[in-house]
C-alpha positions as CSV (number, residue, x, y, z in Angstrom):
1,M,36.9,42.2,176.0
2,M,39.0,44.0,173.5
3,T,36.2,44.7,170.8
4,T,33.9,46.0,173.6
5,S,36.3,48.2,175.0
6,T,37.4,49.7,171.7
7,T,33.7,50.1,171.0
8,I,32.9,51.7,174.3
9,L,36.0,53.9,174.1
10,S,35.1,54.9,170.4
11,S,31.4,56.0,171.2
12,L,32.9,58.3,173.8
13,L,35.2,59.6,172.0
14,L,32.7,60.3,168.9
15,I,30.6,61.9,171.2
16,L,33.4,64.2,173.0
17,L,34.5,65.0,169.5
18,L,31.0,66.2,168.1
19,A,30.6,68.5,171.3
20,T,33.8,70.3,169.7
21,P,33.7,72.9,166.9
22,I,35.2,71.0,163.9
23,A,37.7,74.0,163.1
24,A,39.2,72.3,166.2
25,F,40.4,69.4,164.1
26,T,41.5,71.2,161.2
27,T,44.9,72.7,161.5
28,T,46.0,74.2,158.0
29,T,48.7,76.8,158.4
30,S,51.8,77.9,156.8
31,T,53.7,76.3,159.9
32,T,54.5,72.7,160.7
33,T,51.7,70.6,161.9
34,T,52.3,67.2,162.9
35,T,50.6,63.5,162.3
36,R,50.3,60.9,164.9
37,I,52.8,57.2,163.7
38,S,50.9,54.6,166.0
39,S,53.4,52.2,167.6
40,S,53.2,48.5,166.4
41,N,51.9,47.3,169.7
42,N,48.5,49.5,169.4
43,S,48.1,50.5,165.7
44,G,45.2,47.8,165.0
45,S,43.0,49.1,167.7
46,S,44.0,52.7,167.3
47,R,43.7,52.8,163.6
48,Y,40.0,51.3,164.1
49,V,39.1,53.9,166.4
50,D,40.2,56.8,164.3
51,D,38.4,55.3,161.5
52,Q,35.0,55.1,163.1
53,I,35.4,58.4,164.9
54,I,36.3,60.2,161.2
55,N,33.3,58.4,159.4
56,G,30.8,59.3,161.8
57,I,32.2,62.8,161.9
58,K,31.7,62.8,158.1
59,L,28.4,61.0,157.8
60,L,26.8,63.6,160.4
61,R,28.2,66.6,158.6
62,R,26.8,65.7,155.3
63,Q,23.3,65.1,157.0
64,R,23.6,68.1,158.5
65,Q,24.9,70.1,155.5
66,H,21.6,68.4,153.8
67,Q,19.2,69.2,156.1
68,Q,20.7,73.1,156.0
69,L,20.3,73.2,152.2
70,F,16.9,71.7,151.8
71,R,15.4,73.0,155.3
72,R,13.9,69.9,155.7
73,P,14.2,67.0,158.4
74,V,16.5,63.8,157.6
75,A,16.3,61.2,159.8
76,L,19.5,60.1,160.8
77,A,20.8,57.4,158.7
78,S,22.7,54.0,160.3
79,N,25.4,54.3,157.2
80,P,26.3,56.5,154.3
81,S,24.8,54.1,151.8
82,D,20.9,54.7,153.7
83,Y,22.2,58.1,153.4
84,D,22.9,58.6,149.7
85,E,19.5,56.6,149.0
86,Q,17.6,59.2,151.6
87,Q,19.4,62.1,149.8
88,Q,18.4,60.8,146.1
89,Q,14.9,60.8,147.7
90,T,15.0,64.5,148.5
91,A,16.8,65.6,145.7
92,S,14.0,64.1,143.4
93,S,11.3,66.0,145.6
94,L,12.9,69.0,144.5
95,D,10.4,71.6,142.3
96,V,12.5,73.8,140.3
97,S,10.0,74.8,137.7
98,S,9.1,78.1,139.0
99,Y,12.7,78.8,138.1
100,M,12.5,77.8,134.7
101,F,12.5,80.8,131.9
102,P,10.0,82.3,131.2
103,T,7.8,80.8,134.3
104,I,8.9,83.5,136.5
105,S,5.7,85.8,137.4
106,T,6.1,89.6,136.3
107,T,3.6,90.9,138.3
108,S,3.6,94.4,140.2
109,T,4.5,93.1,143.5
110,S,7.8,94.4,145.1
111,S,11.0,92.6,144.7
112,A,11.1,92.1,148.4
113,E,7.6,90.7,148.3
114,S,8.6,88.3,145.5
115,G,11.8,87.0,146.9
116,G,13.6,89.3,144.5
117,N,12.0,88.5,141.3
118,D,11.3,91.7,139.6
119,D,12.0,91.5,135.6
120,D,11.4,95.4,135.3
121,E,14.0,95.4,137.7
122,T,16.9,93.0,136.1
123,K,15.7,92.7,132.4
124,H,18.8,94.8,131.7
125,Y,21.7,92.5,133.8
126,I,23.8,91.2,132.0
127,L,26.4,88.3,133.0
128,Q,29.7,90.0,131.4
129,Q,32.4,88.4,132.3
130,T,33.8,85.5,134.4
131,M,37.4,86.6,135.8
132,I,40.5,83.9,135.9
133,R,43.8,84.8,136.8
134,I,46.7,84.1,134.4
135,K,50.8,83.7,134.3
136,D,51.6,85.3,131.4
137,P,49.5,87.6,129.5
138,I,51.0,87.1,125.7
139,Q,50.6,83.2,126.3
140,S,47.0,83.3,127.1
141,L,46.0,85.7,125.0
142,D,47.6,83.8,121.8
143,F,45.8,80.7,123.1
144,Y,42.4,82.7,123.5
145,C,42.7,85.0,120.3
146,K,44.3,82.8,118.2
147,I,43.6,79.1,119.1
148,L,39.7,79.8,120.4
149,G,39.3,82.5,117.8
150,F,38.4,85.4,120.8
151,R,38.6,89.1,120.2
152,L,40.5,91.6,122.6
153,I,37.8,94.3,122.9
154,H,39.4,96.1,125.7
155,Y,42.0,96.3,128.2
156,S,43.2,98.3,131.5
157,E,46.5,98.5,133.0
158,F,46.9,99.4,136.9
159,P,50.7,99.8,137.4
160,Q,49.9,101.5,141.0
161,W,48.7,98.4,141.8
162,K,50.5,95.9,139.9
163,F,48.0,94.2,137.6
164,N,46.4,94.6,134.4
165,V,43.1,93.0,132.8
166,Y,42.3,92.0,129.3
167,F,38.7,91.3,128.2
168,V,38.2,88.9,125.3
169,A,35.0,87.8,123.9
170,P,33.7,85.4,121.2
171,V,33.3,86.4,117.7
172,S,29.5,85.1,117.9
173,A,28.9,87.9,120.9
174,L,30.6,90.6,118.8
175,T,28.3,89.8,116.0
176,S,24.8,89.8,117.5
177,T,22.5,92.1,118.9
178,T,23.2,93.0,123.0
179,P,21.1,94.9,125.3
180,N,21.1,98.6,125.3
181,T,23.2,98.9,122.1
182,P,22.9,98.6,118.2
183,T,23.8,95.3,116.4
184,T,27.8,95.4,117.2
185,A,28.7,94.3,114.2
186,A,28.1,97.5,112.8
187,V,30.0,99.3,115.7
188,V,33.4,99.0,115.4
189,P,35.0,101.5,118.2
190,N,37.6,103.9,117.4
191,E,40.7,102.4,118.0
192,N,41.9,105.4,120.2
193,S,38.4,105.7,122.1
194,R,38.9,103.9,125.2
195,A,35.3,105.0,126.4
196,E,34.0,103.1,123.0
197,R,35.6,100.4,124.0
198,W,34.7,100.3,127.6
199,N,31.0,100.6,126.7
200,L,31.5,97.8,124.0
201,C,33.2,95.5,126.5
202,M,30.3,96.2,129.3
203,T,27.6,95.8,127.1
204,T,28.6,92.1,125.5
205,P,27.9,89.1,127.3
206,G,30.0,86.1,127.8
207,C,33.4,88.1,128.0
208,I,36.5,86.5,129.9
209,E,38.5,88.7,132.2
210,L,42.3,87.8,131.9
211,T,43.9,89.1,135.1
212,W,47.7,89.3,135.3
213,N,49.1,90.2,138.2
214,Y,53.0,91.4,137.4
215,G,55.7,88.9,138.3
216,T,53.6,85.4,137.7
217,E,55.6,85.6,134.3
218,H,58.6,84.7,135.7
219,E,57.8,81.9,137.8
220,D,58.5,78.3,137.6
221,G,55.8,76.2,136.5
222,M,52.1,76.3,136.9
223,V,51.0,79.3,139.4
224,Y,47.4,78.8,139.7
225,N,44.9,76.6,141.2
226,T,41.7,76.2,138.9
227,G,39.5,74.5,142.1
228,N,39.0,71.3,140.3
229,A,40.8,68.7,142.5
230,D,44.2,70.7,141.1
231,G,47.4,70.2,143.1
232,T,49.0,73.3,141.5
233,G,49.4,76.1,144.5
234,V,49.7,73.3,147.0
235,S,53.3,72.0,148.4
236,I,53.0,69.8,150.9
237,V,56.8,68.2,152.3
238,S,56.8,65.5,154.7
239,S,59.7,64.4,156.7
240,T,60.4,62.1,160.0
241,S,62.3,63.7,162.6
242,S,63.0,63.4,166.2
243,L,61.1,65.4,168.9
244,S,64.0,67.4,169.6
245,S,64.6,69.0,166.5
246,L,60.8,70.1,165.8
247,S,60.4,74.0,166.3
248,S,58.8,74.7,169.4
249,S,56.7,77.1,167.4
250,S,55.2,74.0,165.4
251,A,51.7,74.1,164.8
252,G,49.1,71.1,165.8
253,K,49.2,68.3,168.7
254,I,52.2,66.7,169.3
255,A,52.2,62.9,170.0
256,N,55.1,61.1,170.8
257,D,56.1,57.5,169.1
258,D,56.4,55.1,171.9
259,S,58.6,52.8,170.0
260,T,60.8,55.4,168.2
261,G,60.2,59.2,169.5
262,L,59.6,60.0,165.9
263,K,57.6,62.4,164.5
264,E,56.4,62.4,160.8
265,T,55.9,66.5,159.8
266,T,54.0,68.3,157.1
267,T,54.3,71.6,155.7
268,T,51.8,72.8,153.8
269,Y,51.2,76.5,152.0
270,K,48.4,78.2,151.2
271,V,46.4,77.8,147.6
272,R,46.5,80.1,144.6
273,G,43.3,80.4,143.4
274,G,42.9,80.8,139.5
275,F,39.2,81.6,139.7
276,G,37.9,84.9,140.7
277,H,34.6,85.8,140.0
278,I,31.8,86.4,137.2
279,G,30.8,89.7,136.7
280,I,27.3,91.7,135.7
281,T,26.9,94.7,134.1
282,V,23.9,96.8,134.8
283,P,22.4,100.4,133.9
284,N,23.2,102.1,137.4
285,V,25.1,100.3,139.8
286,Y,23.9,102.1,142.9
287,D,20.7,101.5,141.9
288,A,21.6,97.9,141.6
289,C,23.3,97.9,144.9
290,S,20.4,99.6,147.3
291,R,18.3,96.7,145.6
292,F,20.5,94.0,146.7
293,H,21.0,95.4,150.2
294,S,17.3,95.2,150.7
295,L,17.3,91.7,149.6
296,G,19.9,90.9,152.1
297,V,22.5,90.1,149.6
298,Q,26.2,90.2,151.4
299,F,28.8,92.6,150.1
300,H,32.3,92.0,149.7
301,K,32.8,95.8,148.5
302,S,30.4,98.1,148.2
303,P,30.3,100.9,145.1
304,N,32.1,103.5,147.6
305,M,34.9,101.2,149.6
306,G,38.3,100.8,148.7
307,G,40.1,103.0,145.8
308,M,38.1,101.7,142.6
309,K,34.8,103.6,143.0
310,G,31.6,103.3,141.2
311,L,32.0,99.3,141.2
312,A,30.8,96.8,143.8
313,F,31.4,93.0,144.5
314,I,28.8,91.0,146.3
315,K,28.7,87.4,147.1
316,D,26.3,84.4,146.5
317,P,24.8,81.9,149.0
318,D,28.4,80.0,148.3
319,G,30.9,83.1,149.0
320,Y,31.4,82.9,145.2
321,L,32.1,86.9,143.9
322,I,30.1,88.6,141.5
323,E,31.5,91.6,140.5
324,V,28.9,94.6,139.5
325,L,29.6,97.0,136.8
326,P,28.3,99.9,134.8
327,Q,26.9,99.7,131.2
328,G,29.0,102.9,130.4
329,P,31.2,105.4,132.1
330,M,32.0,104.8,135.8
331,V,29.8,107.2,137.5
332,V,30.4,107.8,141.0
333,Q,27.7,109.0,143.7
334,D,28.5,110.6,146.8
335,V,27.2,107.8,149.2
336,D,26.6,104.0,148.5
337,C,23.9,101.9,149.6
338,L,26.2,100.9,153.2
339,G,26.3,105.0,154.0
340,V,30.2,105.0,153.0
341,E,30.8,108.0,151.3
342,A,32.7,108.4,148.1
343,E,35.7,110.5,149.8
344,G,36.3,108.0,152.3
345,G,36.3,103.9,152.1
346,D,39.0,101.8,153.1
347,G,41.3,103.4,150.8
348,V,42.7,99.9,149.8
349,G,42.4,100.4,145.9
350,Y,43.3,96.4,144.9
351,K,43.7,93.4,146.8
352,D,45.4,89.9,144.9
353,N,42.5,88.0,146.1
354,S,44.5,84.9,144.8
355,K,46.9,84.7,147.9
């Protein structure tokens, strides 16, 4: 009887939970949340029901994400192992040959008709940078320049916004021919010419932009989360207390322990992300952004938004930021593709997106 009632209860709760937005079950804030501690009398059945519900939600969420990704109907699997087999079959049937170099067509069809594939418009785009945040600029420059053999080719200081950026590049990138420039081995920029160094930087593929936010060098230990299952930047403090000792502003569902009246509280703090964005350089930022806009690309910042005019940030399908910079001087046009005037925008020059 216990097994039957538990199964019925599990099914009903699963139906109820699936009808409720997932966000309702996920609470990650800087305030205190609570985790229920089951009493000894019902801990076995409670944990069984909880496990069944959690496993069911995880399975259905994976299947729905799979359907959205591949836009193909997939029959619901009865267990995770069946689903994994279905996923492998679907993945193996994906045809990516049309994306291979040099297969993409260079016909005269418009970029909108060809889904954005137009080599005439994109052939001068350069994957110029990957931006990461660093704690201490001297330590990072020592590592990249003295240990990896990179060279610092350009840097900019923004004391008004309390950050600096340092562009380093591998020697191989500096001794090869880059688009729109002569062989860079024969072009050594004038030490005092920031314009020459900027132009070299913006036409050199594979740079790393080291971003230093003032003050991090004084913090103890590691500062930034790398995104690779890294615990840096996440603080979790667990403690057990009585209900009367919890703040009335505590977030999350409060559940009494029937036998002890105690609570297990967990405090979490927001992650500080170390990865920032990748960056491309283009012959004309405003023309490129007009094309992106016509193709339905989402903008994080159009060229005239904010205090930094003439550059943009777009988002890929997963929300990763891609900076769009010019392969030359930072030219500003009166109105950008979103209709934002240069003498306007939101007035915000820089925001530390790691926080």
